[in-house]
C-alpha positions in Angstrom: -17.1 27.0 171.1 -16.6 23.6 172.8 -14.1 23.7 175.6 -12.0 20.8 174.1 -10.5 23.4 171.7 -8.1 25.7 173.4 -6.5 27.5 170.5 -7.0 28.4 166.8 -4.2 28.4 164.4 -4.7 30.1 161.0 -2.2 28.7 158.5 -2.2 31.2 155.6 0.1 33.6 153.8 0.4 37.1 155.3 -2.4 39.3 154.1 -6.0 40.4 154.5 -7.5 36.9 154.7 -5.4 35.9 157.6 -5.6 39.2 159.4 -9.4 39.5 158.9 -10.0 36.0 160.2 -8.0 36.6 163.3 -9.8 39.8 164.1 -13.2 38.2 163.5 -12.5 35.2 165.6 -10.9 37.1 168.4 -13.9 39.4 168.6 -16.2 36.6 169.5 -13.7 34.2 171.2 -11.6 36.5 173.4 -10.5 33.7 175.7 -9.3 31.4 172.9 -5.7 31.8 171.9 -5.6 32.7 168.2 -2.3 32.6 166.3 -1.2 32.4 162.7 1.6 30.7 160.8 2.7 30.1 157.3 3.2 26.4 157.9 2.1 23.8 160.5 5.4 23.1 162.2 4.3 24.6 165.5 1.6 22.0 166.1 3.9 19.5 167.8 3.4 20.9 171.4 0.1 22.6 170.8 -2.9 21.9 172.9 -6.1 20.7 171.0 -6.3 23.2 168.3 -8.6 24.1 165.4 -6.4 24.6 162.4 -7.8 26.9 159.6 -5.8 25.8 156.5 -5.8 28.2 153.5 -6.4 26.1 150.4 -4.3 28.5 148.3 -1.0 27.6 150.0 1.7 27.0 147.4 2.8 23.6 146.1 -0.2 21.6 147.5 1.0 22.4 151.1 -2.7 22.5 152.2 -3.4 18.9 151.3 -0.1 17.6 152.6 -0.6 19.5 155.8 -4.2 18.1 156.1 -2.8 14.6 155.8 0.0 15.3 158.2 -2.4 16.6 160.8 -4.8 13.7 160.5 -2.0 11.1 160.8 0.1 12.7 163.6 -2.2 15.0 165.5 -5.7 13.5 165.6 -6.6 15.8 168.6 -6.6 18.8 166.3 -9.5 19.7 164.0 -9.2 21.2 160.6 -11.2 23.6 158.5 -10.2 24.3 154.9 -10.5 27.9 153.8 -11.6 27.6 150.1 -11.0 30.4 147.7 -12.9 28.8 144.8 -15.5 26.1 144.2 -12.5 23.9 142.9 -10.9 24.2 146.3 -14.2 23.5 148.0 -14.7 20.3 145.9 -11.2 19.1 146.6 -11.6 19.6 150.3 -14.9 17.8 150.3 -13.4 15.0 148.3 -10.6 14.7 150.9 -13.3 14.5 153.6 -12.4 17.8 155.2 -14.6 20.4 156.6 -14.6 23.5 154.3 -15.8 27.0 154.2 -15.9 29.0 151.0 -14.4 32.4 151.4 -16.3 34.0 148.6 -19.4 35.6 150.1 -18.3 34.7 153.6 -20.2 36.4 156.4 -19.2 36.5 160.0 -22.2 34.3 160.8 -21.2 31.6 158.3 -17.6 31.7 159.5 -18.7 31.2 163.1 -21.1 28.4 162.1 -18.3 26.7 160.1 -15.9 27.0 163.1 -18.5 25.6 165.5 -19.2 22.7 163.1 -15.5 22.0 162.6 -14.8 21.4 166.3 -17.5 18.8 166.7 -15.8 15.4 166.8 
C-alpha cells in the first residue's frame, strides 16, 4: 500500500461485513491503523485515510458522505462497498471507486484497495 495512506476507516453498520473486512485488511496491512465507524464524523483530524463506505448505509448516507469527503477532505480516498449491481452502477455514475461484495475474494479486495489509493 502506498505510504501516503496511513489509516483505513471502514464506515459500515456493525456486522459481518465490517468485521470481516477489518480482519482481512489487518492480516495483510499490520502497520496500517484500521478502524471502523457508523458515520464519517471522525475524519476531521484524521491523517490521509482510505475510507471504505458501505453502499447500504440508511437514508442515502453513503452518497452524502462521499460528497462530503470529496468537498472537505480531498486528502482522503474512498472506495464504495457495493452490495448489488445497482449500488455498483450508482457508485460508478458518481465517479467513485467501487468493489462489489458479492463474490468478493481476498485478492480482489486487496486489488481494489491498492487501486483506490492511487491519486
